[in-house]
BAPASE-599854 format. One record per residue: x, y, z of N, C-alpha, C in turn. Coordinates in pm, whole numbers, plus 32768, in hexadecimal, padded with zeros to 4 digits. Last residue first. Layout:
REM residues N
    n.u    n.v    n.w   ca.u   ca.v   ca.w    c.u    c.v    c.w
      X      Y      Z      X      Y      Z      X      Y      Z
...
This chain:
REM residues 316
    n.u    n.v    n.w   ca.u   ca.v   ca.w    c.u    c.v    c.w
   7F81   89FE   81AE   7F16   8A6C   819C   7EB3   8A43   813D
   7FFD   8935   82A1   7FEA   8945   820D   7F47   89A8   8225
   80EE   8918   8381   8059   895C   8353   8044   8960   82E8
   81EF   8860   839D   81C6   88E8   8370   814D   88DF   8359
   82C0   8799   83D3   8261   87A7   840C   8234   8843   8411
   8393   8721   8359   833A   8748   830D   8298   8789   833C
   840D   868A   840D   8452   86FE   83C5   8401   874E   837E
   8354   85D5   8478   838E   865F   84CE   83DD   86CF   8466
   834B   855E   8393   82EF   859E   83EC   8307   85F2   8437
   844B   84EF   83D2   8440   8510   835D   83C1   8567   8361
   842D   846B   84C7   84A0   84E4   84A9   847F   851B   842D
   8376   83A3   8483   8362   83FA   84FD   83C4   8476   84EE
   8400   82E3   83C3   838E   8321   83A8   837E   83AA   841A
   84D9   827D   8479   8501   82E6   8410   8489   8339   83E9
   8448   81F3   8542   848A   824B   8577   84AA   82C0   84F3
   839C   8130   8485   8355   81A3   84E2   8397   8223   84EA
   84AE   80C2   841F   8461   80FA   83DF   83F4   817B   8433
   8558   8005   8488   856B   8097   8496   8501   80DD   846A
   84F8   7F02   8455   84E9   7F30   8500   8514   7FDB   8509
   84F6   7F1D   835C   8470   7F07   8378   847E   7F28   8411
   861D   7FF3   82DD   85F7   7F5C   82FF   855E   7F66   8334
   8617   80A3   81BD   8609   80B5   8244   85E0   8017   826C
   86DF   8157   80D3   86AC   80BD   8112   867F   80CC   81A6
   8677   828B   8028   86C5   8243   80B6   8686   81B1   809E
   8648   82D2   7F15   869A   832B   7F89   86D3   8312   7FE7
   865F   8204   7DEE   8638   822B   7E85   8676   8288   7EAC
   8716   82A5   7D30   866B   826A   7D15   8612   824F   7D95
   881B   8295   7D30   87AE   82F0   7D4A   8711   8300   7D27
   88A0   8188   7D03   88A1   81EB   7C95   8830   8282   7C85
   8883   812A   7E19   8917   818B   7DE5   8923   81AD   7D4F
   87A5   80FF   7E23   87DF   816D   7E55   8855   81A2   7E2B
   877F   802C   7D82   8766   8099   7D2B   8787   813C   7DAC
   8818   7F57   7E21   8855   7F9B   7D75   8810   8003   7D62
   876F   7F3D   7EBC   87FF   7F74   7F06   8840   7FB6   7E75
   86A5   7EE9   7E85   8698   7F4E   7EAB   872E   7F79   7EAA
   86CF   7E45   7D27   86AC   7E52   7DAE   86C2   7EC4   7DEC
   8700   7E78   7C1C   8681   7E68   7C44   863F   7E40   7CDE
   880C   7D88   7C4B   87C6   7E01   7BE0   8730   7DE2   7C1A
   88B2   7CE6   7C93   887F   7D41   7CF6   8830   7DAC   7CAC
   89B6   7D0B   7BA5   8972   7CB3   7C1C   8935   7D34   7C5F
   8928   7D55   7A5F   8971   7D77   7AB7   8942   7D34   7B4E
   889D   7C5F   796D   889D   7CE3   79C0   88E2   7CE9   7A13
   88F9   7BFE   784F   88FE   7BDA   78BB   88FB   7C6D   7911
   8833   7C17   7706   88AF   7C3F   775B   8897   7C21   780C
   8755   7C19   767F   87A6   7BB2   7668   8831   7BEE   76A2
   8666   7CCA   76A4   86D2   7CF5   766E   8760   7C96   7650
   85A9   7C08   770C   85AC   7C6F   7698   8600   7C9F   764A
   8635   7B53   77BE   85F5   7B22   7742   85D7   7B80   76E0
   8663   7C1C   786D   86C9   7BD5   7838   869E   7BA4   77C4
   8549   7C71   78B0   8594   7CD7   7888   8601   7C7C   7814
   84F7   7B6F   7909   8492   7BA7   7894   8517   7BFD   7871
   85A5   7B7F   79FF   859C   7B04   79AB   8555   7B38   7933
   856A   7C6F   7A89   85D6   7C50   7A69   85E6   7BE2   79F8
   8408   7CBF   7A55   8459   7C98   7A7A   84E3   7C7B   7A5A
   83A7   7E17   79FD   839F   7DAD   79D7   8405   7D64   7A32
   83CE   7EEA   7AB2   8354   7EF4   7A75   8357   7E56   7A50
   842B   7EF0   7C2D   8426   7F23   7BA1   83E0   7EDE   7B6C
   84CC   7E8E   7D1B   848C   7F05   7D27   84A7   7F00   7C83
   84D7   7DC7   7E74   84F2   7DBC   7DBA   8484   7E17   7D93
   859F   7DFD   7F7F   851B   7E18   7F2C   853B   7DF9   7E9B
   8696   7DFD   8027   8665   7D9D   7FD1   85F8   7D8F   7F8B
   85E8   7ED2   810A   864D   7E79   80E9   8644   7E09   80A7
   84E4   7FA6   80B7   853C   7F37   80E5   85A2   7EE4   80D2
   8506   810C   8067   84FB   805B   8034   8520   801D   80A6
   8487   824E   801A   84E7   81DF   807F   84B6   816F   803A
   8483   8385   7F81   8480   82D4   7F58   84F4   82A3   7FBC
   83DC   84B8   7F8D   8419   8452   7FD6   8428   83D3   7FB4
   8321   84F2   7EC5   838A   855D   7F04   8408   8505   7F4A
   82B9   83E9   7DF6   82B4   840B   7E85   8336   8478   7E7C
   828B   833B   7D0B   8295   83CA   7CEB   827B   8404   7D96
   8276   823C   7D0D   831C   8264   7CE1   8305   830A   7CC1
   818A   81EB   7D2B   81CA   8194   7D8B   826D   81FE   7D85
   80D1   823D   7C73   80EE   8271   7CFF   813E   8266   7D1B
   816A   817E   7B51   8115   81FF   7B98   8135   826F   7C1F
   821F   80BA   7B40   8208   8110   7AF6   819F   8173   7B01
   81C8   8007   7C31   8265   8043   7C30   825B   80C6   7B92
   80D7   7FBE   7BE5   8105   7FFE   7C3C   8175   806F   7C57
   80EB   7F29   7AFA   80BD   7FAD   7ACB   80C3   8009   7B6E
   821C   7E88   7B66   81AD   7EA4   7AF4   8195   7F25   7AFA
   8263   7E79   7CB6   828D   7E70   7C1A   8219   7EA0   7BEF
   82F9   7E68   7DBF   82C7   7EC2   7D9E   82D8   7EBC   7CFC
   82F3   7D3D   7EB3   8326   7D7A   7E5C   82D8   7DFD   7E23
   8385   7DCF   7F89   839A   7D88   7F43   8315   7D2F   7F1E
   8336   7F6A   7FB5   835E   7EC3   7FE7   8361   7E67   7F88
   8369   80C0   7FCF   835D   801A   7F84   8392   7FB7   7FAB
   82BD   81B4   803D   8317   8158   8070   8317   80D7   8038
   82B5   82FA   7FE1   829E   8279   7FAE   8308   8215   7FFC
   8226   8423   8055   8296   83D8   808E   8273   8342   803E
   81D4   856D   8022   819C   84E8   7FDE   8224   8468   7FED
   8117   868D   8067   81B0   8634   80B1   818F   85A7   806A
   808D   878D   7FA0   8090   8716   7FEF   811D   86B4   7FFF
   8077   8858   7EF2   80C1   8870   7F7F   80CA   87E6   7FB4
   7FA5   8842   7E3C   7F84   887A   7EA0   7FEE   889F   7EEF
   807D   87AB   7D63   8051   8849   7D6A   800C   887F   7DCF
   805C   86C1   7E09   80D3   870B   7DEB   80BC   878E   7DDE
   7F45   868F   7DE2   7F83   8670   7E67   7FEE   86DA   7E66
   7F3F   8670   7CAE   7EEE   86D0   7CF0   7F2C   86E2   7D6F
   7FFD   8596   7C93   8023   8606   7C5D   7FE5   8691   7CAE
   7F73   84A2   7CEE   7FF1   84CD   7D53   8013   856C   7D05
   7EAF   84A2   7C54   7E82   84E2   7CE3   7EEF   84EC   7D38
   7F15   8443   7B63   7EE6   84DC   7B65   7EDF   8503   7C02
   7F6C   835C   7BD2   7FC4   83A7   7B9A   7FA5   8451   7BC2
   7E72   82EB   7BD7   7EBB   832B   7C67   7F40   8372   7C19
   7E3D   8305   7AC3   7DDF   8328   7B43   7E2D   834B   7BA5
   7EE7   8273   7A51   7ECE   82ED   7A24   7EAA   831E   7A7E
   7EC8   814A   7ACC   7F36   81B1   7ADE   7F53   823D   7AB5
   7DA3   8100   7A71   7DE4   815B   7AFE   7E3D   8181   7B33
   7DBF   808F   797D   7D82   814A   798A   7DAC   816F   7A0C
   7DF4   7F95   79C1   7E6E   8019   7993   7E46   8090   79AE
   7CFD   7F39   79FD   7D82   7F51   7A63   7DE1   7F8B   7A63
   7C77   7F38   78FB   7C4B   7FB9   79A4   7CB7   7FA8   79F0
   7CEC   7E91   7862   7D1D   7F07   786B   7CED   7F5E   78C0
   7CAA   7D9D   7978   7CDE   7D8F   7902   7D1B   7E69   7901
   7C8B   7D0E   7A4D   7C1C   7D7B   7A19   7C52   7DD5   79AD
   7D1E   7C5E   7A88   7C89   7C12   7A85   7C31   7C88   7A4F
   7E1C   7CB7   7AA2   7DEE   7C8A   7A3E   7D6F   7C5B   7A30
   7E76   7DCA   7B4D   7E1A   7D30   7B6A   7DF4   7D0D   7ACB
   7FC8   7E58   7B59   7F34   7E52   7AF4   7EEA   7DDC   7B30
   80AE   7DD5   7C1A   8073   7E1F   7BD7   7FDB   7E13   7BB5
   80C8   7D69   7D22   8103   7CF8   7CCB   80FC   7D7C   7C1B
   8148   7E28   7E39   80F0   7DF7   7DCE   8129   7DB4   7D55
   8150   7EE4   7F0F   8166   7E42   7F0D   8129   7E2A   7EBC
   819E   8026   7FD0   817B   7FE4   7F39   81C1   7F51   7F32
   8117   8108   80B4   817F   807C   80AB   815D   8023   8026
   810A   825E   80B1   80CE   81E6   8058   814B   8167   8071
   8099   838B   8146   8112   8312   813E   80DC   829F   810F
   8055   84C8   8166   8040   8443   8129   80CA   8409   813E
   801D   85EA   824A   807C   8593   81EE   8041   850D   81B5
   7EF2   86AA   8229   7F67   8629   8266   7FD8   8612   8214
   7E0A   8734   81E1   7E8B   877A   81DC   7F02   872F   820E
   7D07   86C9   81AC   7D46   86DA   8231   7DBD   8720   8255
   7D3A   86D9   8097   7CC0   86E7   80B0   7CE9   8720   8164
   7E1B   862D   8061   7E04   86BA   801E   7D8C   86F3   8066
   7DB1   852F   80D4   7E50   856F   811A   7E4A   8619   80D4
   7CCC   84F6   8027   7CDB   8511   80DA   7D5F   8559   80F9
   7D6A   84D2   7F25   7D27   8555   7F5D   7D0C   8550   7FDC
   7E14   83E4   7F4C   7E68   8470   7F45   7DF3   84D9   7F62
   7D43   832E   7F9C   7DA7   8340   8014   7E07   83D8   7FDE
   7CC8   8317   7EAB   7C7D   8364   7F1A   7CF6   83A0   7F77
   7D80   82C5   7E2F   7D68   8322   7DF7   7D18   8356   7E87
   7D87   81B2   7EB0   7E08   81F8   7EBC   7DF0   8285   7E93
   7C88   816E   7E70   7CA1   8186   7EF1   7D3B   81CA   7F22
   7C83   815C   7D4E   7C3F   81BA   7D94   7C5A   81C8   7E39
   7D37   809C   7D33   7D6C   80FD   7CF8   7D10   814A   7D49
   7CA9   7FB8   7DBC   7D2B   7FE7   7DEB   7D60   8066   7DBE
   7BD2   7FB0   7D02   7BB8   7F9E   7D90   7C3F   7FF3   7DC8
   7C3D   7F7F   7BEB   7BE8   7FDF   7C15   7BF4   8009   7CC1
   7D81   7EE0   7C40   7D15   7ED8   7C1B   7CB3   7F75   7C15
   7ECE   7E5C   7CAB   7E60   7ED7   7C99   7DE5   7ED1   7C3D
   7F0E   7D83   7D8C   7EE9   7DBD   7D17   7EBF   7E19   7D16
   7F6A   7D03   7E83   7F73   7D86   7E6F   7F56   7DA9   7DE1
   7F30   7C04   7E44   7FD5   7C1F   7E32   7FD6   7CC6   7E2D
   7E55   7BCC   7E97   7E6D   7BC1   7E15   7F02   7BF8   7DF6
   7EA9   7C2D   7FB5   7E44   7C1A   7F73   7E39   7C35   7EF4
   7FAD   7C1C   8047   7F64   7BA0   8050   7ED1   7BA3   8023
   8010   7D14   7FFF   8024   7CB5   7FB1   7FF2   7C38   7FAC
   7F65   7E55   8031   7F7A   7DB7   8074   7F7E   7D51   800F
   7FE8   7F89   8063   7FCB   7F0F   8008   7FDB   7E8A   8041
   7F65   80A0   8137   7FBB   7FEF   812A   7F75   7F94   80D5
   7F61   81E6   8162   7F42   817E   813A   7F9B   80E9   8113
   7F21   82C3   825E   7F76   8239   8235   7F49   81FC   81F7
   7F3E   843B   82B4   7EFE   83D4   824A   7F43   836C   8237
   7FB1   849E   83F5   7FCE   847F   8362   7F5E   841C   830E
   802F   8549   84F9   7FCB   851C   84C9   7FD4   84E9   8429
   8119   84E0   85E1   810F   853D   8592   8078   8502   8531
   814C   8430   86DD   8111   84B5   86ED   80E1   8515   8664
   81E4   8373   8642   8206   839D   86AB   81DA   843A   86C2
   80D1   836F   8580   8177   833A   857E   81B9   83AB   85CD
   7F86   835D   8559   7FF1   837E   8583   806B   8347   85B6
   7E92   8333   844B   7EE3   82F6   84C7   7F5E   8351   84DA
   7DA7   82DF   834F   7E00   833E   8388   7E14   8322   8424
   7DA3   81F3   8287   7D5C   820C   82AE   7DAE   8291   82FF
   7DB5   80B0   81A4   7DC0   814E   81A4   7D6B   8191   8218
   7E3C   7F88   8100   7DC3   7FEA   8179   7E0F   8068   8179
   7DDF   7EDB   7FDC   7E1F   7F6F   800E   7DE1   7F78   80AF
   7D67   7E29   7F25   7DEB   7E0F   7F57   7E22   7E81   7F8E
   7BFD   7E2A   8035   7C5C   7E2A   7F8C   7D02   7E12   7FB3
   7BD6   7E03   8114   7B3B   7DFA   80BE   7B9A   7E10   8008
   7C61   7CEE   81F3   7C4C   7D5D   8188   7BEC   7D95   8138
   7C54   7C17   825D   7C20   7C72   82B7   7C2C   7CFB   8261
   7CB6   7B20   81E6   7D0D   7B85   81FA   7D02   7BE6   8248
   7BCD   7A6B   81D8   7C3E   7A51   81EF   7CB9   7ABA   8207
   7B19   7B19   816D   7AEB   7AD3   81D6   7B77   7AAC   821B
   7B98   7B82   8048   7B59   7BCF   80EF   7B3B   7B93   813C
   7BB9   7A9B   7FEF   7C41   7AED   800D   7C00   7B3F   805D
   7ABC   7A3C   7FB3   7B0E   79EB   7FEF   7B72   7A3D   803B
   7A76   7B05   7F0C   7A1F   7B02   7F98   7A86   7A9D   7FD2
   7B1D   7B09   7E2C   7B43   7B71   7E8F   7ADF   7B57   7F06
   7ABC   79E9   7DDA   7B4C   7A0F   7E08   7B70   7A79   7E53
   79D1   7A1D   7D86   79EB   79E3   7DE0   7A6C   79C7   7E35
   7A16   7AE4   7CAD   79BE   7B0C   7D10   79BF   7AA2   7D9A
   7A6D   7A25   7C19   7AD4   7AAB   7C2A   7A8A   7ADD   7C9D
   7A1A   7961   7B73   7A63   7920   7BE9   7A9A   79C2   7C44
   7A85   79E3   7A36   7A47   798C   7A73   7A80   7959   7B0C
   7A30   7B22   79E3   7A9B   7AC9   79FB   7A51   7A66   7A56
   7997   7BF6   7950   796D   7B80   7997   79B2   7B00   79B1
   7A43   7CE5   795E   7A32   7C80   78E1   79FA   7C08   7902
   7A09   7D7D   7A55   79C6   7DA5   79B2   79B1   7D38   7934
   7980   7D4D   7B5B   799B   7CF5   7B10   79AE   7CF4   7A61
   798C   7DF7   7C6C   793B   7DF4   7BF2   797F   7D90   7BB7
   7917   7E82   7DA1   7927   7E13   7D6A   7910   7E02   7CC8
   7919   7FAC   7E44   789D   7F39   7DED   7915   7EE4   7D8C
   79AE   8034   7F39   79AB   801A   7E96   7970   7FAC   7E76
   79CB   80F3   8020   799D   8085   8000   796C   8079   7F70
   7A7E   81A1   80E6   7A8A   81A3   804E   7A54   8107   8040
   7AC5   824B   81E2   7A6A   820C   81C8   7A51   8229   811E
   7BFE   81F2   8299   7BC2   822F   8248   7B4F   820D   8210
   7C45   8180   83D8   7C3D   8163   8363   7BEE   81CC   8301
   7D1F   8222   84B2   7C94   820C   84B8   7C8D   81FA   83DC
   7DFA   81DA   85CE   7DDC   81C0   8507   7D54   81BF   852E
   7E3E   8212   86CA   7E51   8288   869A   7E13   827E   85FF
   7E98   8147   876A   7E14   815B   8768   7DE6   81E1   8723
   7FE0   815F   876C   7F5F   812B   8781   7EED   8149   87BD
   808F   81F5   8644   806E   81EC   86EF   7FED   81A9   871A
   80D4   80FE   8542   80AF   8183   857A   8095   8167   8610
   8158   8010   8513   819A   80A8   84FC   8170   810E   8517
   811D   7F31   8564   8192   7F3D   8597   81AA   7FE9   8550
   7FE2   7F4B   84ED   7FFA   7F5C   858E   807D   7F7D   85AA
   8030   7F56   83C3   8008   7FA9   8414   8015   7FD1   84A4
   80BA   7E4D   83B7   80F6   7EB9   8399   80B7   7F58   83D5
   7FD1   7DA6   83CB   8019   7DC3   844D   809C   7E30   844D
   7F2B   7DFC   8318   7F18   7E2B   83B3   7F5D   7E1F   83F1
   7FB1   7D7E   823E   7F90   7E18   8243   7F75   7E53   82C9
   8084   7C87   82AE   8020   7CC2   8288   7FF4   7D4D   827E
   81DC   7C45   8218   816B   7C79   828A   80E1   7CA9   8255
   82ED   7BA4   8197   826F   7BE1   817D   8227   7BEE   81FA
   8433   7BD0   8255   83C0   7B85   8218   8347   7BBC   820E
   8579   7C29   820E   84D4   7C5F   8236   846B   7C23   81E2
   8681   7BBE   8291   8652   7BA2   8233   85A9   7BD8   8242
   872E   7B9E   8364   86EA   7C35   8331   86A0   7C45   82C3
   87B0   7AAD   83A3   87EF   7AE5   8339   879D   7B7B   82F9
   8750   7A9B   84B0   87DD   7A72   84A3   8803   7AB8   8431
   865B   7B19   84E1   86C1   7B3C   8547   8763   7B1B   851B
   858A   7B83   83F0   85E1   7B12   840C   865D   7B58   8460
   84A6   7C5A   8416   84FF   7C45   83E3   8573   7BAA   8424
   8362   7C43   849D   83AF   7BF8   8433   8402   7C06   83FD
   83C2   7CD4   8572   835E   7CFB   851F   836C   7CAF   8482
   841E   7C6D   8650   8484   7CAC   85FA   8427   7CE3   8575
   8355   7C0F   86B7   8390   7C6C   872C   83D8   7C93   86BF
   830B   7B2E   861B   82C7   7B93   861F   82E5   7C0C   865E
   8416   7A97   8615   83F1   7AF4   858A   8369   7B49   85BB
   83D7   7A58   8724   847C   7A96   870F   841D   7ACF   8686
   8311   7971   871B   82FD   79F8   8770   8381   7A6E   8739
   8377   78BB   8666   8319   792E   864F   82F5   79A3   86A0
   84D7   78A8   863D   843F   7885   8688   83E2   78EC   8676
   8553   77F0   8510   8564   787A   85A1   84CF   787E   85DD
   8668   7749   8491   85BE   775E   84AB   85F8   77D6   8537
   86EA   77C7   8331   86F8   77B6   83BE   8664   77A2   8400
   86B6   7833   8229   868F   7799   825C   86B3   7774   82E7
   86F3   7907   81B4   875C   78BE   8204   8768   7838   8234
   8610   7949   8161   867D   7963   810D   86E2   7908   813C
   8504   78EB   81E8   851B   78CF   8147   85B8   7906   811F
   8553   7860   830D   8554   78BE   82D8   855A   78C0   8249
   8440   778C   83AD   84E7   7794   8357   84CE   7803   8304
   83BF   77A5   851C   8392   77A6   8457   8463   77D4   8425
   8328   771B   8620   8399   7734   85DD   837E   7751   8530
   8235   770C   8693   8274   774F   86C5   82E9   775A   8670
   8103   7739   85C9   818C   76E6   85F0   81B3   7736   8649
   7F94   7724   8641   8013   7778   8624   8099   774C   8638
   7EE5   7678   869C   7EF5   7685   8613   7F5A   76F0   85F2
   7EF5   7660   87B0   7F0B   75E4   877A   7F2F   7604   86F5
   7E8D   7796   87E7   7F1E   7766   87EB   7F40   76F1   87B3
   7D92   77BE   86E7   7D91   77B2   876A   7E63   777B   8772
   7CD5   78D7   8655   7D4D   7866   864D   7D93   7833   86CE
   7C4B   79A6   8690   7C19   7919   864C   7C73   78A8   8638
   7CDB   7A45   870A   7CA0   7A13   875B   7C65   7980   872B
   7D54   7AC9   8626   7DAA   7A79   8686   7D4E   7A18   86D8
   7C70   7B43   85B3   7CCE   7AF3   8594   7D29   7A80   85C4
   7C45   7BEB   8694   7BCF   7B99   8692   7C24   7B23   8613
   7D0F   7CB2   865F   7D11   7C61   8703   7CA5   7BF6   86F4
   7D00   7D20   859A   7D78   7CE1   8591   7D54   7C74   8621
   7C0F   7DA4   85DE   7C28   7D70   8547   7C86   7CEE   856F
   7C73   7E65   8684   7BF5   7E24   86A7   7BEF   7D94   864B
   7D28   7EF7   85FB   7D65   7EB0   8659   7D0A   7E32   86B2
   7C92   7F62   8537   7D11   7F38   84FD   7D20   7EBF   8574
   7C02   8034   85D4   7BAF   7FB8   8573   7C28   7F54   853B
   7C1F   8113   867C   7C56   809F   868D   7C34   8001   8637
   7AEC   81C2   8634   7B87   81A9   8665   7BB4   811D   8684
   7A5A   8194   8512   7A38   81B7   859C   7AF7   8187   85C6
   7AA7   822A   83D3   7A59   81C8   8423   7A78   81D8   849C
   7AAC   8375   833B   7AEB   8324   8393   7A6F   82B9   83C8
   79CC   841A   82B4   7A35   83E1   826C   7A8B   838C   82B6
   796A   84BC   8382   78FC   848A   8310   7956   8440   82BC
   7A19   850F   841D   79CA   84B4   847E   7978   847B   83F3
   7A8B   85E7   83D2   7ADD   8577   83B0   7A81   84F6   83EE
   79A6   86A0   8313   79C4   866E   838C   7A14   85F1   8378
   79E3   8783   81D4   79CD   8716   823B   7A01   870C   82B5
   79CC   8883   816C   79D5   888C   81F5   79A7   87F0   8257
   79BF   8829   806F   7A28   886D   807D   7A31   8860   811C
   7901   8784   7FB5   7911   8737   803B   79A7   879F   807C
   798B   87D3   7E82   7935   8784   7ECB   7976   8759   7F4C
   7A8F   8810   7E10   79FD   887A   7E30   79BF   8853   7E6F
   7B58   874B   7DB7   7B54   8789   7E3A   7AF0   8814   7E4B
   7AC5   86B7   7CD8   7B0E   866C   7D67   7B2F   86C5   7DAA
   7AA6   8769   7C34   7A20   8727   7C6B   7A69   86ED   7CDE
   7B92   87DD   7BD6   7B12   8828   7BF7   7A9E   87DD   7C60
   7C0C   86FA   7B59   7C14   8745   7BD3   7BCB   8796   7C13
   7AF7   861F   7B04   7B75   8682   7AE2   7B8F   86A9   7B8D
   7ABF   84A8   7AB3   7AC8   851A   7B20   7B2A   858B   7AF5
   7AA3   83F9   79F8   7A7C   8491   79BF   7A7D   84D8   7A4C
   7AC3   82E3   7A87   7B10   82EC   79F3   7AFD   838A   79CA
   7A76   82D3   7B7C   7AE5   826F   7B4D   7B1D   82AC   7ACC
   7979   8337   7B91   7A12   8392   7BB7   7AB9   835B   7B9D
   78BF   82A7   7B89   78DD   82E3   7AFB   7980   8326   7B2B
   785D   8276   7C81   78C7   822E   7C42   792C   8239   7BC0
   7779   8306   7CA0   77E5   8337   7CAB   7883   82EE   7C97
   76CA   8252   7C3E   76FD   82DB   7BC1   7767   82F6   7C36
   7675   8143   7C01   76C6   8178   7C69   7707   81DE   7C33
   75EF   80A5   7B43   7595   80BE   7BC6   760C   810A   7C1F
   76A7   80D5   7A73   762C   8108   7A5F   75E6   812E   7B08
   7796   807B   7A55   778C   80F1   7AB8   76ED   8123   7AB7
   778A   7FC8   7977   77B6   7FA2   79E8   779C   8004   7A50
   76F5   8054   78C1   76A4   7FC8   78EF   76FD   7FA8   798F
   77B2   80F6   7870   7725   812B   78A5   76F1   80B1   78DE
   786C   806B   781E   789A   80AE   78AA   7813   80B5   78CE
   7804   7FE1   7735   7829   7F95   779C   782A   7FD2   780B
């Protein structure tokens, strides 16, 4: 099955049998332009989507999902979709997060084009992926590239909950692994924002294999002295929480983020006990040493800039 699946794409065998030597021997003198797309690609795609939407289609007010208060859309955008009334962090797209995080004009996407595969011949899977690509302007459930935060360069990967709930399949696993490898290759820190419901059921066991693959990439990066900052957002669950999301040197989280493997209701039904209040929320995990610091979305850029400056030591 695997031979047939990747017979036309020999390079894609790295999903399953890439070794440590193979990963780092090839193209050691790689030019950044060889692995990066053109400059400002994220800004241009975002502008295009805005132009496609007329003013009459854009609502003036929106209701906060937590406090149910009416807030103007313009105020929400200025506040990075954090409710000014109650502080609730609404979901945001991967592109919007990148634009609010990096220095303007510095972000360039990593070239990591993964051919679509449907290993289980899941009905309508390809159509769903095609529609999501057109709707979200994402190639898959994670957006990765190199950018600067307060003048400090880093590899940045942001999972998009708008793309099949950020679920991790073969392509997402490869893009995350590629981010680790490019950060290692160019001796840069790596920042990953997680937002995922876990493994992608449409790809079965192959999606679960990405847990081991991304964890191995994180370990190699750590062995080579790389700095990995994990930023956990709501929700970070399933196979993502059980792999690379929880392997960071520094772990930050947005307020109120749900972080865990199985959901609270499933756990309660399994153990037959009532869970503590706030269980699996970022605040609870910070109290128990699982998260280093809770950082509001409005402060995330500043905090990451401080961390990058503190660790601004050129790796050899």
